[in-house]
C-alpha positions in Angstrom: -61.7 6.4 174.7 -60.1 4.9 171.6 -57.7 7.2 169.5 -58.1 7.2 165.4 -54.4 6.7 164.2 -53.2 7.3 160.7 -50.5 4.8 159.4 -48.3 5.2 156.4 -47.6 2.4 154.2 -45.1 1.8 151.2 -45.9 5.1 149.9 -46.3 8.7 151.6 -49.8 8.9 149.8 -50.9 5.6 151.2 -52.6 6.1 154.5 -54.8 3.4 156.6 -56.9 5.0 159.4 -57.9 2.5 162.2 -58.6 1.7 165.5 -55.3 0.4 167.3 -57.3 -0.6 170.0 -59.5 -2.8 168.1 -56.8 -4.3 166.1 -55.1 -5.3 169.6 -58.4 -7.2 170.4 -59.0 -9.0 167.7 -55.1 -10.3 167.6 -55.6 -11.2 171.4 -57.7 -14.1 170.4 -54.6 -16.3 169.7 -53.8 -16.3 173.2 -56.2 -17.1 176.2 -56.2 -15.1 179.7 -53.6 -16.6 182.3 -54.4 -16.1 185.9 -52.7 -16.4 189.3 -51.5 -20.1 189.5 -53.0 -20.3 193.0 -56.5 -20.3 191.2 -55.5 -22.2 188.3 -58.0 -22.9 186.1 -58.1 -25.2 183.1 -58.2 -23.7 179.6 -58.3 -24.3 176.2 -54.9 -22.3 174.7 -56.9 -22.4 171.3 -60.4 -21.5 172.3 -60.1 -18.0 170.2 -59.3 -20.1 167.2 -61.6 -22.5 167.1 -63.3 -20.6 163.6 -59.9 -22.3 162.2 -59.4 -25.8 161.8 -57.3 -28.1 164.1 -55.3 -28.5 161.3 -55.0 -25.1 160.0 -53.8 -24.0 163.4 -51.2 -26.9 163.7 -49.5 -25.5 160.4 -49.4 -21.8 161.8 -48.2 -22.7 165.3 -45.3 -24.8 163.4 -44.6 -22.0 161.2 -44.5 -19.0 163.4 -43.5 -21.0 167.0 -41.6 -24.4 165.9 -44.3 -25.8 167.9 -45.9 -29.3 167.1 -49.6 -29.8 168.3 -49.9 -33.3 166.9 -48.8 -36.6 168.6 -45.2 -37.0 167.9 -44.1 -40.1 166.2 -42.9 -42.0 169.9 -46.5 -41.5 171.0 -48.2 -42.8 167.8 -46.0 -45.8 167.9 -46.4 -46.8 171.4 -50.0 -46.2 170.9 -50.0 -48.5 167.9 -47.8 -51.1 169.4 -50.4 -51.4 172.7 -53.5 -52.0 170.0 -54.9 -48.4 170.7 -54.9 -47.5 166.9 -56.8 -49.9 164.6 -54.9 -49.9 160.8 -58.5 -50.1 159.3 -59.0 -46.5 160.4 -55.8 -45.2 158.6 -57.0 -46.7 155.5 -60.1 -45.3 155.8 -58.8 -42.1 156.6 -56.8 -42.1 153.5 -59.6 -43.1 151.2 -61.5 -40.1 152.8 -58.8 -38.0 152.1 -58.0 -38.8 148.5 -61.7 -38.5 147.6 -61.8 -34.8 148.1 -58.1 -34.4 146.3 -58.3 -33.2 142.5 -55.2 -34.8 141.9 -54.7 -36.5 138.2 -53.1 -39.7 138.9 -54.0 -43.3 139.2 -55.9 -44.0 142.3 -53.7 -47.1 143.2 -50.5 -44.9 142.9 -51.7 -42.3 145.0 -53.0 -44.9 147.8 -49.9 -47.1 147.9 -47.7 -43.9 148.3 -50.1 -42.6 151.0 -49.9 -45.9 152.8 -46.4 -46.2 152.6 -46.0 -42.8 154.0 -48.2 -43.6 156.9 -46.1 -46.7 158.2 -45.2 -46.3 161.8 -41.7 -48.0 161.6 -39.7 -46.7 159.1 -36.5 -47.0 158.8 -33.6 -44.3 158.3 -33.7 -42.7 154.7 -30.5 -42.1 153.0 -30.1 -41.0 149.3 -26.7 -41.4 147.5 -28.0 -39.9 144.1 -27.2 -36.6 145.4 -26.1 -34.7 141.8 -28.6 -36.5 140.2 -31.7 -35.3 142.7 -30.4 -31.6 143.0 -30.2 -31.5 138.5 -33.5 -32.9 138.4 -35.1 -30.3 140.9 -33.4 -27.8 139.3 -35.2 -29.0 135.8 -38.6 -29.0 137.9 -37.8 -25.5 139.7 -40.5 -24.2 137.5 -43.7 -26.3 139.4 -43.1 -24.4 142.5 -45.7 -21.4 141.1 -48.1 -24.8 140.7 -48.0 -25.9 144.1 -49.6 -23.4 146.6 -47.7 -22.9 149.9 -49.2 -21.8 153.3 -48.0 -18.2 154.1 -47.3 -17.3 157.8 -46.5 -13.8 159.1 -43.1 -13.7 161.0 -41.7 -10.7 163.2 -39.1 -8.9 161.6 -36.8 -10.1 164.7 -37.6 -13.7 163.7 -36.6 -13.0 160.3 -33.5 -11.2 161.2 -32.4 -14.5 163.2 -33.3 -16.5 160.1 -31.0 -14.6 158.4 -28.3 -16.1 160.6 -27.1 -12.2 161.6 -28.0 -12.5 165.3 -30.2 -13.9 168.1 -32.5 -10.8 168.3 -35.7 -12.8 168.8 -34.1 -14.5 171.5 -32.6 -11.6 173.2 -35.9 -9.4 172.8 -37.8 -12.3 174.5 -35.2 -12.0 177.6 -35.8 -8.7 177.7 -39.4 -8.4 177.7 -39.6 -11.4 180.1 -37.4 -9.2 182.7 -39.7 -6.3 182.3 -43.0 -8.4 183.0 -41.7 -9.7 185.8 -40.8 -6.2 187.6 -44.3 -5.0 186.9 -46.4 -8.0 187.4 -44.6 -8.9 190.8 -47.0 -9.1 193.6 -45.1 -11.0 196.4 -41.6 -11.7 195.5 -39.6 -8.3 194.9 -38.8 -6.2 197.8 -38.4 -3.3 196.0 -41.1 -3.0 193.3 -40.8 -1.3 190.1 -41.0 2.4 190.2 -44.3 4.3 188.6 -46.2 0.9 188.3 -49.4 2.9 189.0 -48.7 4.9 185.8 -48.7 1.4 183.4 -46.5 -0.8 181.9 -45.8 1.2 179.0 -44.9 4.6 181.0 -42.9 2.7 183.9 -41.0 1.0 181.3 -40.2 4.0 179.3 -39.1 6.0 182.4 -36.5 3.0 183.4 -35.4 1.7 179.9 -33.1 4.8 179.9 -31.2 3.6 182.9 -31.0 -0.4 181.7 -27.3 -1.3 181.6 -28.2 -4.4 179.2 -28.8 -1.8 176.1 -25.9 -0.3 174.5 -26.1 3.5 174.3 -27.7 3.8 170.7 -30.4 1.5 171.4 -31.1 3.5 174.7 -30.5 6.8 172.7 -33.5 5.7 170.0 -35.8 4.4 172.9 -35.4 7.8 174.6 -37.6 9.5 171.6 -40.7 7.4 171.9 -44.1 8.8 172.4 -45.6 9.2 175.6 -48.6 7.2 174.5 -48.1 3.8 174.0 -50.9 3.4 171.0 -48.6 5.8 169.4 -45.7 4.0 170.0 -47.1 1.1 168.8 -48.3 2.7 165.5 -44.8 4.6 165.1 -42.8 1.2 165.6 -45.0 -0.5 162.8 -44.5 2.3 160.8 -41.1 2.3 160.9 -40.6 -1.6 160.5 -42.9 -1.3 157.3 -45.3 -3.7 158.3 -47.7 -4.3 155.0 -51.7 -3.3 155.6 -53.0 -6.7 154.9 -50.1 -8.2 157.5 -50.8 -5.9 160.7 -53.1 -8.3 162.6 -50.9 -11.2 162.0 -47.8 -9.4 163.0 -49.4 -8.7 166.4 -50.6 -12.1 166.5 -47.0 -13.5 166.0 -45.6 -11.3 168.7 -48.2 -12.6 171.3 -47.4 -16.1 170.4 -43.8 -15.7 171.0 -44.6 -15.6 174.8 -48.0 -16.5 175.0 -47.6 -17.1 178.7 -46.8 -13.5 179.8 -48.7 -11.7 176.9 -51.7 -14.2 178.2 -51.0 -12.5 182.0 -51.0 -9.4 180.4 -54.4 -10.1 179.3 -56.2 -11.5 182.1 -54.9 -8.6 184.1 -56.1 -5.9 181.3 -59.9 -7.8 181.8 -60.0 -7.5 185.7 -59.8 -3.7 186.1 -60.6 -0.4 183.8 -57.3 1.1 185.3 -55.4 -2.0 183.3 -57.5 -2.2 180.3 -55.3 -1.4 178.0 -52.0 -3.3 179.3 -52.0 -5.7 176.3 -51.7 -3.0 174.0 -48.8 -1.6 176.4 -46.9 -4.6 176.5 -47.1 -4.9 172.6 -46.0 -1.6 172.5 -43.2 -2.1 174.7 -42.2 -5.3 172.8 -42.5 -4.0 169.2 -40.7 -0.7 170.3 -37.6 -2.5 171.5 -37.7 -5.0 168.2 -37.5 -1.7 166.1 -34.7 -0.4 168.0 -32.9 -3.7 167.8 -33.4 -4.5 163.9 -33.1 -1.0 162.8 -29.8 -1.9 161.1 -31.2 -4.7 159.1 -34.2 -2.5 157.6 -35.4 -2.5 154.9 -35.9 -6.6 154.7 -37.1 -8.3 151.9 -40.4 -8.9 151.3 -41.8 -12.3 153.5 -43.6 -13.3 150.1 -40.6 -13.9 148.0 -38.9 -16.1 150.9 -41.6 -18.3 150.8 -41.3 -21.1 148.2 -42.0 -24.7 147.9 -38.9 -27.1 147.9 -38.8 -29.2 145.1 -36.2 -31.8 146.6 -37.9 -33.2 149.5 -41.0 -33.7 147.4 -38.9 -36.0 145.1 -37.2 -37.7 147.9 -40.6 -38.6 149.1 -41.3 -40.0 146.1 -38.0 -42.2 146.0 -39.1 -43.7 149.6 -42.6 -43.9 149.6 -43.4 -44.3 145.7 -40.4 -46.5 144.8 -39.7 -44.1 142.1 -36.2 -43.8 141.4 -35.3 -40.3 139.4 -34.7 -41.7 136.3 -38.3 -42.5 136.0 -39.2 -39.0 136.1 -37.8 -38.3 132.8 -40.5 -40.8 131.3 -43.4 -38.7 132.9 -45.7 -36.2 131.1 -45.7 -32.5 132.5 -49.2 -33.4 133.8 -47.9 -36.6 135.6 -44.7 -34.9 137.1 -47.4 -31.8 138.4 -49.8 -34.5 139.5 -46.7 -36.4 142.0 -45.4 -33.5 143.1 -48.5 -31.9 144.2 -49.5 -35.2 146.0 -46.4 -35.2 147.8 -46.6 -31.6 148.8 -50.5 -32.0 149.9 -49.9 -35.3 151.8 -47.2 -33.6 154.2 -46.6 -34.2 157.8 -50.0 -32.2 158.9 -52.1 -34.4 157.2 -50.5 -37.9 158.1 -50.3 -36.8 161.9 -54.1 -35.5 161.5 -54.5 -39.3 160.2 -53.0 -41.0 162.7 -54.7 -38.8 165.6 -58.2 -39.6 164.0 -57.3 -43.4 164.0 -56.2 -43.2 167.6 -59.5 -41.2 168.4 -61.8 -43.5 166.4 -60.3 -46.8 167.9 -61.1 -45.1 171.2 -65.0 -44.6 170.1 -65.3 -48.1 169.0 -63.9 -49.2 172.5 -66.4 -47.3 174.2 -69.4 -48.4 172.0 -68.4 -51.8 172.3 -68.2 -51.4 176.2 -71.7 -49.8 176.0 -74.2 -52.8 175.2 -77.3 -52.6 174.1 -79.1 -53.8 177.1 -78.0 -50.9 179.4 -79.4 -48.5 177.1 -83.0 -49.5 178.3 -84.5 -47.3 181.0 -85.6 -49.9 183.7 -87.3 -49.5 187.1 -85.0 -49.8 190.4 -85.8 -53.4 191.7 -84.1 -52.3 195.1 -84.7 -49.7 197.5 -82.4 -46.8 197.1 -81.2 -45.7 200.8 -79.3 -42.9 199.7 -78.7 -40.6 196.3 -75.1 -39.0 195.7 -74.8 -36.0 193.5 -71.3 -35.7 192.2 -69.0 -33.9 189.8 -68.7 -34.9 186.4 -64.9 -34.6 187.0 -63.1 -38.1 185.5 -61.9 -38.9 189.0 -65.4 -39.4 190.4 -66.3 -42.4 188.3 -64.2 -45.0 190.0 -65.5 -43.5 193.3 -69.0 -43.6 192.3 -68.4 -47.3 190.9 -67.4 -48.4 194.2 -70.2 -46.6 195.9 -72.8 -48.4 193.7 -71.0 -52.0 194.2 -71.4 -51.9 198.3 -74.6 -51.0 198.9 -78.3 -49.6 197.7 -76.6 -46.4 196.5 -77.8 -44.3 193.5 -75.0 -41.3 192.2 -75.9 -38.9 189.4 -73.4 -36.6 187.7 -73.5 -32.6 187.0 -71.4 -29.8 187.0 -69.4 -29.4 190.3 -70.2 -25.8 190.8 -74.1 -27.2 191.0 -75.4 -24.2 188.9 -74.7 -21.7 191.7 -73.5 -18.5 189.9 -71.9 -17.4 193.4 -68.8 -15.9 194.4 -67.8 -17.3 197.8 -66.7 -15.8 201.0 -65.2 -18.1 204.0 -65.4 -17.6 207.5 -62.9 -15.0 208.7 -61.6 -14.5 205.2 -61.5 -10.8 203.8 -61.2 -12.1 200.1 -63.5 -13.9 197.8 -63.5 -16.5 195.6 -65.4 -17.0 192.3 -66.9 -20.1 192.4 -68.3 -20.8 189.1 -66.7 -21.9 185.6 -64.4 -19.1 184.6 -66.3 -18.1 181.2 -69.1 -16.8 183.6 -69.2 -14.0 186.0 -70.8 -14.4 189.4 -74.4 -12.8 189.9 -74.5 -13.3 193.8 -72.1 -13.3 196.7 -72.7 -16.3 199.4 -70.7 -15.3 203.2 -69.9 -17.8 205.5 -70.7 -16.4 209.1 -70.8 -17.2 212.8 -72.0 -15.5 215.9 -70.1 -12.2 216.8 -68.3 -13.5 219.7 -67.3 -17.1 218.2 -66.2 -15.1 215.0 -64.0 -12.8 217.0 -62.1 -15.3 218.5 -61.6 -17.4 215.5 -60.4 -14.3 213.9 -58.0 -13.9 216.6 -56.7 -17.5 216.6 -56.3 -17.4 212.6 -54.6 -13.9 212.9 -52.2 -15.4 215.2 -51.0 -18.4 213.5 -51.0 -16.0 210.0 -48.8 -13.6 211.8 -45.9 -15.8 212.5 -45.8 -16.5 208.8 -46.0 -13.0 207.9 -43.2 -12.1 210.1 -40.8 -14.9 208.9 -41.8 -13.2 205.5 -40.8 -9.6 206.3 -37.8 -10.7 208.2 -36.6 -12.8 205.0 -36.8 -9.9 202.9 -35.2 -7.3 205.1 -31.8 -6.6 204.3 -30.9 -6.8 208.4 -33.4 -9.1 209.9 -32.6 -12.0 207.5 -29.0 -11.8 208.7 -30.4 -13.4 212.5 -33.6 -15.3 210.9 -31.4 -18.6 210.5 -30.4 -18.3 214.0 -33.9 -17.7 215.5 -35.8 -20.8 212.9 -33.1 -22.7 212.4 -34.3 -25.4 215.3 -37.6 -25.4 214.4 -37.4 -25.5 210.7 -34.6 -28.2 210.9 -37.3 -30.5 213.0 -40.0 -29.7 210.8 -37.7 -30.4 207.8 -36.4 -34.0 209.0 -39.8 -34.8 210.2 -41.4 -33.9 206.7 -38.4 -35.4 205.0 -38.4 -39.0 206.8 -42.1 -39.5 208.1 -44.2 -37.1 206.0 -47.5 -39.1 206.7 -47.1 -38.6 210.4 -45.9 -35.2 210.0 -48.2 -33.5 207.7 -51.0 -35.4 209.6 -50.0 -34.1 212.8 -49.2 -30.2 211.9 -52.6 -29.9 210.2 -54.4 -31.4 213.4 -52.5 -29.1 215.5 -53.7 -26.2 213.1 -57.1 -27.2 213.2 -57.3 -27.9 216.7 -55.7 -24.5 217.3 -58.1 -22.4 215.0 -61.1 -24.5 216.1 -63.5 -23.3 213.7 -67.0 -22.7 215.1 -70.5 -23.6 213.7 -71.2 -21.3 210.9 -74.2 -20.5 208.9 -74.6 -19.3 205.1 -76.0 -15.7 203.8 -78.6 -17.3 201.6 -81.5 -14.9 202.5 -81.1 -11.5 200.5 -79.4 -8.9 202.7 -79.2 -5.3 201.6 -75.6 -3.9 202.2 -73.4 -1.3 200.6 -70.1 -3.1 201.0 -70.5 -5.3 198.0 -70.8 -4.7 194.7 -72.9 -8.3 194.1 -76.3 -9.1 195.9 -75.8 -10.9 199.1 -77.9 -14.4 199.2 -80.8 -14.5 197.1 -84.6 -13.7 197.0 -87.1 -16.6 197.7 -88.0 -16.8 193.7 -84.3 -17.4 193.1 -83.7 -19.6 196.0 -86.5 -21.7 194.2 -84.8 -21.4 190.7 -81.5 -22.5 191.2 -82.7 -25.5 193.4 -85.0 -26.4 190.6 -82.4 -26.0 187.9 -79.8 -28.0 189.9 -82.4 -31.1 190.4 -83.5 -31.1 186.6 -79.6 -30.7 185.4 -78.9 -33.9 187.5 -82.0 -35.4 186.4 -83.1 -35.8 189.9 -86.6 -34.7 190.3 -88.8 -37.7 191.8 -87.9 -40.9 193.7 -85.9 -39.3 196.2 -83.8 -41.5 198.6 -84.2 -40.7 202.6 -80.9 -39.3 202.1 -79.3 -36.9 199.2 -75.5 -36.0 199.2 -74.4 -33.3 197.5 -70.8 -34.0 196.8 -68.3 -31.4 195.9 -64.5 -32.2 195.2 -61.1 -30.8 196.1 -57.4 -32.1 196.5 -55.0 -32.5 199.2 -51.3 -32.1 198.5 -48.3 -30.5 200.0 -45.4 -28.2 199.0 -47.4 -28.0 195.4 -47.9 -24.8 193.4 -50.1 -26.7 191.3 -52.4 -27.7 194.2 -55.5 -25.9 192.7 -54.9 -27.3 189.4 -56.2 -30.6 190.9 -59.4 -28.9 192.6 -62.5 -28.5 190.7 -62.4 -26.8 187.4 -65.9 -26.0 187.4 -65.4 -23.8 190.6 -62.4 -21.7 189.4 -59.7 -23.9 190.6 -60.9 -24.5 194.2 -62.7 -26.9 196.2 -66.6 -27.1 195.1 -67.6 -28.3 198.6 -68.8 -24.7 199.5 -71.2 -24.8 196.4 -72.2 -28.4 197.7 -73.1 -26.9 200.8 -75.2 -23.9 199.7 -77.2 -26.4 197.4 -78.0 -28.7 200.1 -79.2 -25.9 202.3 -81.5 -24.4 199.4 -83.0 -27.9 198.9 -84.1 -28.3 202.6 -85.6 -25.1 202.7 -89.5 -25.2 203.7 -90.7 -22.5 201.2 -88.3 -23.9 198.5 -89.9 -27.2 199.0 -93.2 -26.0 198.9 -92.9 -23.9 195.8 -91.4 -27.0 193.8 -94.1 -29.4 195.1 -96.5 -27.1 193.4 -94.5 -27.7 190.5 -94.7 -31.3 190.5 -91.1 -32.2 192.2 -92.1 -33.5 195.3 -89.5 -34.1 198.0 -90.8 -36.2 201.0 -90.5 -34.8 204.5 -88.4 -37.6 205.5 -86.1 -36.4 202.8 -82.8 -34.3 203.8 -80.1 -33.0 201.9 -76.5 -33.0 203.2 -73.0 -31.8 201.6 -69.8 -33.7 201.4 -66.6 -33.3 199.9 -64.8 -35.9 197.8 -60.9 -35.6 198.4 -59.7 -37.0 195.5 -56.2 -37.3 196.6 -57.2 -40.1 199.2 -60.6 -41.1 197.8 -62.4 -40.0 201.2 -65.6 -38.6 201.4 -65.8 -36.4 204.3 -69.4 -34.8 205.2 -69.2 -30.9 206.1 -72.8 -30.1 206.1 -75.3 -32.7 208.1 -78.5 -30.8 209.6 -80.7 -32.5 211.8 -81.9 -35.9 210.2 -85.6 -37.6 209.9 -85.4 -41.3 211.1 -84.9 -42.5 207.9 -82.3 -40.3 206.7 -80.4 -40.9 210.2 -80.7 -45.0 208.8 -79.6 -44.1 205.5 -76.5 -42.0 207.1 -75.6 -44.8 209.3 -75.3 -47.1 206.8 -73.1 -44.8 204.5 -70.6 -44.3 207.2 -70.1 -48.2 207.5 -69.1 -48.4 203.7 -67.2 -45.5 203.2 -63.7 -47.0 204.4 -64.8 -50.0 202.2 -65.2 -47.4 199.4 -62.2 -45.8 200.0 -59.8 -49.0 200.5 -61.1 -50.0 196.7 -60.7 -46.7 195.3 -57.3 -46.6 196.7 -56.0 -50.0 195.7 -57.5 -49.3 192.1 -55.6 -45.8 191.3 -51.9 -46.6 193.6 -51.3 -49.1 191.3 -51.2 -46.4 188.4 -48.9 -44.0 190.1 -45.2 -44.5 189.3 -43.5 -45.5 192.4 -40.2 -47.5 193.8 -42.5 -49.7 195.5 -44.8 -51.8 193.0 -46.2 -54.0 196.1 -48.6 -52.2 198.4 -49.3 -53.4 201.9 -51.2 -50.7 202.5 -52.8 -48.5 199.8 -54.4 -46.1 202.3 -51.0 -45.4 204.0 -49.3 -45.0 200.6 -51.8 -42.7 199.0 -51.8 -40.6 202.2 -48.2 -40.6 202.0 -48.5 -39.2 198.5 -50.9 -36.5 199.9 -48.1 -35.5 202.7 -45.0 -35.8 201.3 -43.5 -32.5 200.3 -41.0 -34.0 197.9 -43.8 -35.7 195.9 -44.1 -34.1 192.5 -47.4 -36.6 191.7 -49.7 -36.6 194.5 -52.3 -38.1 192.0 -52.9 -38.3 188.3 -55.7 -35.2 188.2 -57.6 -35.5 184.9 -54.8 -37.4 183.1 -56.5 -39.7 180.3 -59.6 -37.7 180.2 -61.2 -38.9 176.8 -64.7 -38.6 176.5 -67.9 -36.7 178.0 -71.3 -39.1 178.5 -74.6 -37.5 178.5 -77.1 -39.7 179.5 -78.9 -41.8 182.1 -76.4 -43.7 184.7 -77.9 -47.0 183.5 -75.9 -46.2 180.4 -72.8 -46.5 181.7 -73.1 -48.1 185.4 -71.8 -51.6 184.5 -68.7 -50.5 182.7 -65.1 -49.6 184.1 -64.5 -46.4 182.3 -61.1 -46.5 184.2 -61.6 -42.8 185.4 -61.3 -41.5 181.6 -65.2 -40.2 181.4 -66.9 -36.9 182.5 -70.5 -38.3 183.4 -73.6 -36.2 183.3 -77.0 -37.5 184.0 -79.5 -36.6 181.3 -82.9 -37.8 180.4 -83.9 -36.9 176.7 -87.3 -37.6 177.5 -87.6 -34.8 180.0 -86.2 -32.2 177.9 -88.6 -31.5 175.0 -87.4 -28.3 174.5 -83.7 -29.1 174.6 -82.7 -26.5 177.2 -81.2 -29.1 179.3 -79.1 -30.3 176.9 -78.2 -26.8 175.4 -77.1 -25.9 179.1 -75.1 -28.7 179.5 -73.1 -28.6 176.4 -72.9 -24.7 176.9 -71.5 -24.9 180.1 -70.1 -28.4 181.6 -69.0 -29.5 178.1 -67.1 -26.7 177.2 -65.5 -26.9 180.9 -64.7 -30.2 179.8 -63.3 -29.7 176.4 -61.2 -26.9 177.8 -59.6 -29.4 180.6 -59.3 -31.9 177.7 -57.1 -29.6 175.4 -55.2 -28.3 178.1 -54.1 -31.9 179.2 -53.9 -32.3 175.2 -51.1 -29.3 174.8 -49.3 -30.0 177.8 -48.4 -33.3 176.6 -47.8 -32.7 173.0 -45.8 -29.5 173.8 -45.1 -29.8 177.2 -42.6 -26.8 177.0 -45.0 -24.2 175.2 -48.4 -25.1 176.4 -47.0 -26.9 179.3 -45.1 -26.3 182.3 -41.8 -28.4 181.9 -40.3 -30.6 184.7 -41.6 -29.4 188.3 -38.1 -30.1 189.6 -36.6 -27.3 187.7 -39.5 -24.4 188.1 -39.3 -21.3 189.2 -42.1 -19.6 191.2 -42.2 -16.1 189.8 -43.5 -13.0 191.2 -46.0 -14.6 193.2 -48.0 -15.1 190.1 -47.0 -18.4 188.3 -44.1 -20.5 187.0 -40.9 -20.4 185.0 -38.3 -22.9 183.8 -35.0 -21.0 184.9 -34.9 -17.3 185.4 -35.7 -16.4 181.9 -38.7 -18.4 180.3 -42.0 -17.8 179.3 -44.7 -17.7 181.9 -45.8 -21.4 181.8 -49.5 -21.6 181.7 -50.2 -25.3 181.6 -49.5 -28.5 183.4 -46.2 -29.9 184.4 -44.6 -32.7 182.7 -45.6 -35.0 185.8 -49.1 -34.2 185.4 -48.8 -35.7 182.0 -45.8 -38.5 181.6 -45.3 -41.8 183.1 -41.6 -41.3 182.4 -39.3 -39.7 180.2 -39.9 -41.8 177.6 -43.6 -42.9 178.0 -46.8 -40.3 178.3 -49.4 -41.4 180.8 -51.9 -39.1 179.2 -53.5 -40.3 175.7 -53.6 -36.7 173.7 -57.1 -37.3 172.4 -59.7 -34.6 171.6 -63.0 -35.0 174.0 -65.5 -37.4 172.4 -69.0 -36.5 173.3 -71.4 -39.1 173.7 -75.0 -37.9 173.9 -77.7 -40.3 174.8 -80.9 -38.8 172.9 -82.6 -39.2 169.4 -81.0 -37.8 166.2 -83.6 -35.1 166.1 -82.4 -33.6 169.3 -78.7 -33.6 168.1 -80.0 -31.6 164.9 -81.4 -29.2 166.7 -78.6 -28.8 168.9 -76.4 -28.5 166.1 -78.6 -26.1 164.6 -79.2 -23.5 167.5 -75.2 -23.8 168.7 -73.5 -22.6 166.1 -70.2 -22.4 168.4 -70.8 -26.0 169.3 -71.4 -27.2 165.5 -67.6 -25.1 164.7 -66.0 -27.4 167.4 -67.0 -30.4 165.7 -66.6 -29.4 162.1 -63.6 -27.9 162.3 -62.2 -31.0 164.8 -61.9 -29.5 168.2 -64.2 -31.9 169.5 -65.6 -35.4 168.4 -69.3 -36.1 168.6 -71.3 -39.4 168.8 -75.0 -40.3 169.7 -77.2 -43.2 171.0 -81.0 -43.1 170.2 -83.6 -44.7 172.1 -82.9 -48.1 170.2 -79.3 -48.0 171.3 -77.7 -47.3 167.9 -74.8 -45.6 167.6 -74.1 -42.6 165.3 -70.8 -40.7 164.5 -71.2 -37.1 163.9 -67.6 -36.3 163.1 
């Protein structure tokens, strides 16, 4: 139950009643929930800020955190030199920008200034007229009030640090990191933080009195803190004298100081009712500590007084880009002076960066537009008999594999979201844990359990427990004060042999260890709980009713555009990755399945589509699946470019023939995909005699920091018929989702694609973008210097933020060159204009993404005409 609290601001008679819980909830939109790294799921770091424009968020982050979210000059220069940015789009950008500016200046003068400012190769600028410049700036100082400047709220600790007093903001972060690690630890600490069950604030309050890192006076102040976290947070803000209008901004600034640890607290608060106020407790701890640190410097001057435009940099801009010496300013009227200063102030680094980024994105859009020729837009009848149809995840890594499949035989591929529209929580054989196998913005509605016969399951569990008990015993001994002295003597010989084998023959060692484990476990044949079961052990219903089975089968087939002309064999392809000694292994799995392999979902869908009752009902609705057609499930291993079948029921004669055909072709597909992909991975050897062996080494080598590129370089999401792109080499940069607008009269299918798969793709795109442009804030820095922390995530060293994004090796080719191109996602929809207008009219969130620059939109109508909507 929320508590209404009363604050005193500026005057004792000025009170503000508000709900502190609501205030924290609204402020939390500047960060995103951060889950465990072993269930890494891509998420846009700005998903709660899309009501602002991309540029507005960029300005705020620069002011608050000194973080740049536009590509830096080196990235832009590299792209320009490669021909990836056409200058004509820069000129168009300048023209559009000047069209909306109300500046009393000749157009040619303004255009020349802007063009010069956008030159990519500019020599270092030095000005020798120092005294004259300062004197002129003093004369023009009264123009400061006429040039508006963005106002950003900073924390008091940041402001004290800016005053050059102490490194209070840095010290505050170090203390908060220490206490967060203690509270959140799940596997590393031998002795856990006392009183954790009472909540973060209470446990911290009980221990802070004994913290030797704090001096006696600060501990004495903290001793008198209220027992309730909400009251403590309120009291701290009263002491700090935060203005009423800045309350939310102030909390947001604190959350942005350590968005990783704050994000983990936010995620935990959403997982259980017991910790629902955890983020509020985090802020209470943080701001109470800040209050104690900055108390000697209070009161501080008003922030707005400190925020003023500096005239000297604007004069320098005109000297450099306007070819205007200092002496020329005396010849100008007051109106002309103001106009020039206003232009220089408005055409700042953020506008220039935005124009460069938009030019880069428009150049890529033209590239895609030209690649898709008008002849490919026509829907044509298949002239050859299709033996096998494959439904792949939209993941960009599927595109090269699909392209190779279509080359080698009479095969057809479809693209759809990797969870196949199944809102399920999965429990694999013998496991006591469940996994939410769907996009993280949704919640599961059903549970599906993998099971076996009682005898087989009991024996399997025994073998698995034996294998796991060895690992558990090792970890227990390692953390015990006495037994860890004997552990090297006991484990040394075996671990030494394993280390040597994995270091010098990683491919063979990894393969052998995995095969020995698989043979020992000997997983029995299993079945899935697809029929609804009555159980009291699960919060979710286990299995589906017959009506629900039909609904999800129908929905999946319609979403992928496969409702007629079925081949004898239909392969539902999930995907997963395989790597060794990789904390980011889940980041390479299916983003639509919450950072896990989507093979389980593929098997569920394939089994549903084989059920006679499902087929009978679908046939009555017009979706006729021939008796000879059989659905099977497979898993695309992206690290190896392999397709492994995981569910193959009894096949019809025609399906068996198709199955035999694809088995003879898969090795060729794998080799071609390996050869295409391996040259993109940086390695010492640029000539590969055996690409297959090399990609296997990448997967098994425990020293390999880059087992695969993952979804790096993703840039576009194409929604349309496969004929639109089947002759195009999209270079593994495109999410491909099948869509037939003529079978979607009411627009429901398109709306679902945009609300689900397109949103996941956008989050993936922006996470790769953020990890590239701000690797040490939104990424996770260098993999080789990371520390696995508290069993939940990674840090750089032992006192950094909990890092939320992708490592440097996932986005960078080298120290100087980025591999991922930081472009915002281009969504291309094959549909008439009225379909797009209806979509934007109904989906205000998607319209906002387009208008505010979080996504780019284009469409292709029935006549093959391309239209840009952003």
